[in-house]
C-alpha positions in Angstrom: -7.2 18.5 8.9 -5.7 14.9 9.0 -1.9 14.3 8.1 -1.3 11.5 5.4 1.9 9.6 5.7 2.5 8.7 2.3 5.2 5.8 1.2 6.3 5.4 -2.6 6.8 2.1 -4.4 9.9 0.0 -4.3 13.2 1.8 -5.0 11.3 5.1 -5.7 11.8 8.6 -4.3 9.6 11.5 -4.9 11.0 12.2 -8.4 10.7 8.5 -9.6 7.5 9.2 -11.1 4.8 12.2 -10.7 4.1 11.5 -7.1 3.7 15.3 -6.6 0.4 14.8 -8.7 -0.6 12.1 -6.3 0.1 14.5 -3.4 -1.8 17.4 -5.0 -4.9 14.9 -5.5 -4.8 14.0 -1.7 -4.2 17.5 -0.7 -7.4 18.6 -2.7 -9.3 16.6 -0.2 -8.3 18.9 2.6 -5.3 16.6 4.0 -1.8 17.5 4.7 0.6 15.1 3.1 4.0 14.1 4.5 5.9 12.0 1.8 7.9 9.5 3.7 10.9 8.0 1.8 12.2 4.6 2.5 15.7 3.3 2.1 15.0 0.4 0.1 18.7 -0.7 -0.7 20.0 -3.9 0.8 16.6 -4.0 3.4 13.5 -6.2 4.0 10.0 -5.2 4.6 10.8 -5.6 8.5 13.3 -2.7 7.9 11.0 -0.6 5.8 8.4 -0.9 8.5 11.0 0.1 11.2 12.0 3.1 9.2 8.5 4.3 8.6 7.6 3.6 12.1 10.0 6.1 13.5 8.1 8.7 11.4 4.8 7.5 12.3 5.4 7.6 16.1 5.6 11.4 16.1 1.8 11.5 15.0 -1.4 10.8 16.7 -2.7 7.8 15.2 -6.3 9.3 15.3 -5.4 12.2 13.2 -3.0 10.4 10.8 -4.0 8.4 7.6 -1.4 5.9 6.3 -1.2 5.6 2.7 1.3 3.8 0.3 1.7 2.7 -3.2 3.0 -1.0 -4.1 5.6 -2.1 -1.7 5.0 1.2 0.2 1.3 -0.2 0.6 2.7 -3.2 2.0 4.7 -1.1 4.4 2.0 1.0 5.8 -0.3 -2.2 5.8 2.1 -3.9 8.2 2.6 -0.6 10.3 -1.3 -0.6 10.7 -1.3 -3.9 12.1 0.8 -2.7 15.1 -0.6 0.8 15.7 -4.2 1.6 13.9 -4.3 5.0 12.0 -7.5 6.9 11.4 -7.6 5.4 7.9 -5.5 3.1 5.7 -5.3 3.9 2.0 -3.5 1.0 -0.1 -2.6 2.1 -3.6 -1.9 -1.0 -5.7 -0.9 -3.1 -2.7 1.8 -5.5 -3.9 1.1 -9.2 -4.1 4.2 -10.6 -2.2 2.3 -12.1 0.9 2.7 -15.7 1.4 -0.8 -16.4 0.0 0.3 -14.7 -3.3 3.7 -16.4 -3.5 2.2 -20.0 -3.0 -0.3 -19.0 -5.6 -0.4 -21.2 -8.8 -0.5 -18.2 -11.0 2.2 -16.3 -9.2 5.2 -15.5 -11.5 7.9 -17.0 -9.7 10.6 -15.2 -11.6 9.5 -12.1 -9.9 11.2 -13.4 -6.8 14.4 -13.9 -8.6 15.2 -10.1 -8.6 14.4 -9.6 -4.9 17.1 -11.4 -3.3 16.4 -14.4 -0.7 16.4 -12.3 2.4 13.4 -10.2 1.1 11.6 -13.2 -0.1 12.1 -15.0 3.1 10.6 -12.0 4.8 7.6 -11.9 2.6 7.1 -15.6 3.1 6.4 -14.8 6.9 3.5 -12.4 5.9 0.1 -13.9 5.9 -2.4 -11.3 4.6 -5.4 -13.5 5.8 -3.9 -13.4 9.3 -2.6 -9.7 9.3 -5.8 -8.1 8.1 -7.6 -9.3 11.2 -5.3 -6.9 13.3 -6.4 -3.8 11.3 -9.2 -1.7 12.9 -9.0 1.3 10.7 -11.4 2.3 7.8 -9.3 0.9 4.7 -9.7 1.7 1.1 -8.2 -0.7 -1.6 -7.2 1.0 -4.8 -6.4 -1.0 -7.9 -6.2 -0.2 -11.6 -8.3 -2.7 -13.7 -5.3 -3.2 -16.0 -3.0 -4.2 -13.2 -5.5 -6.8 -12.0 -4.7 -8.7 -15.3 -1.3 -8.8 -14.4 -2.1 -10.4 -10.8 -5.1 -12.5 -11.5 -5.1 -14.7 -8.5 -5.7 -12.2 -5.5 -9.2 -13.4 -4.9 -8.5 -14.6 -1.5 -8.1 -11.0 -0.5 -11.7 -10.4 -1.1 -12.6 -13.0 1.4 -9.8 -11.9 3.7 -10.8 -8.1 3.7 -14.2 -9.2 5.2 -12.3 -9.1 8.6 -11.9 -5.3 8.2 -14.4 -3.2 10.0 -14.9 -0.8 7.0 -13.5 -1.7 3.6 -13.7 0.2 0.2 -12.5 -1.3 -2.9 -11.9 1.2 -5.7 -11.2 -0.5 -9.2 -10.1 2.3 -11.5 -11.0 1.9 -15.3 -8.0 2.3 -17.6 -5.3 2.3 -14.8 -2.2 0.4 -14.8 0.3 0.0 -11.8 0.8 3.7 -11.4 -0.4 5.8 -8.6 0.6 9.0 -10.3 -1.1 8.4 -13.7 -3.8 10.8 -14.8 -6.7 8.3 -14.4 -5.4 7.1 -10.8 -5.0 10.8 -9.5 -8.6 11.8 -10.8 -10.0 8.5 -9.0 -8.4 9.8 -5.8 -9.9 13.2 -6.2 -13.3 11.9 -7.3 -13.7 9.1 -4.5 -14.4 11.8 -1.8 -16.6 14.2 -3.7 
């Protein structure tokens, strides 16, 4: 049985949405799940990764799956570039890498709410370069409805070809909510 270290979305804890439903969906696949809360307040992605790494270092990477939702997905993605897990599950990976931010279709007003320190930290992250450091089997989950909100992430299709194993799961009828019924059902059905 592998352990799944799961990081929630930005400014969320286990009660922010029905994360327990997501955990149950993963546990139905025979995994043990550890929910890893992050201190989001007045911190940047560098600190989120450091905080997560303090938990991750207690686990054998060969027996550990890293999973995260939204900014949590960015956090585990970054951790996987330094210490490759058994697998990497990215649920609705947030579009805040430099390639996203510089895209013509990126909604710049989203950056205004984040604060300049967070934005500066994100601008240092190149998905295209970082993805080359990951050797783990990776599954990218997205809701088809959320992809309409973030239309210009096509460079990720090209960049993910650098991964040794990649599976993309587009969930019909899903928004940006890993705890929704359609999203958790897709998690359960993926490994049937």
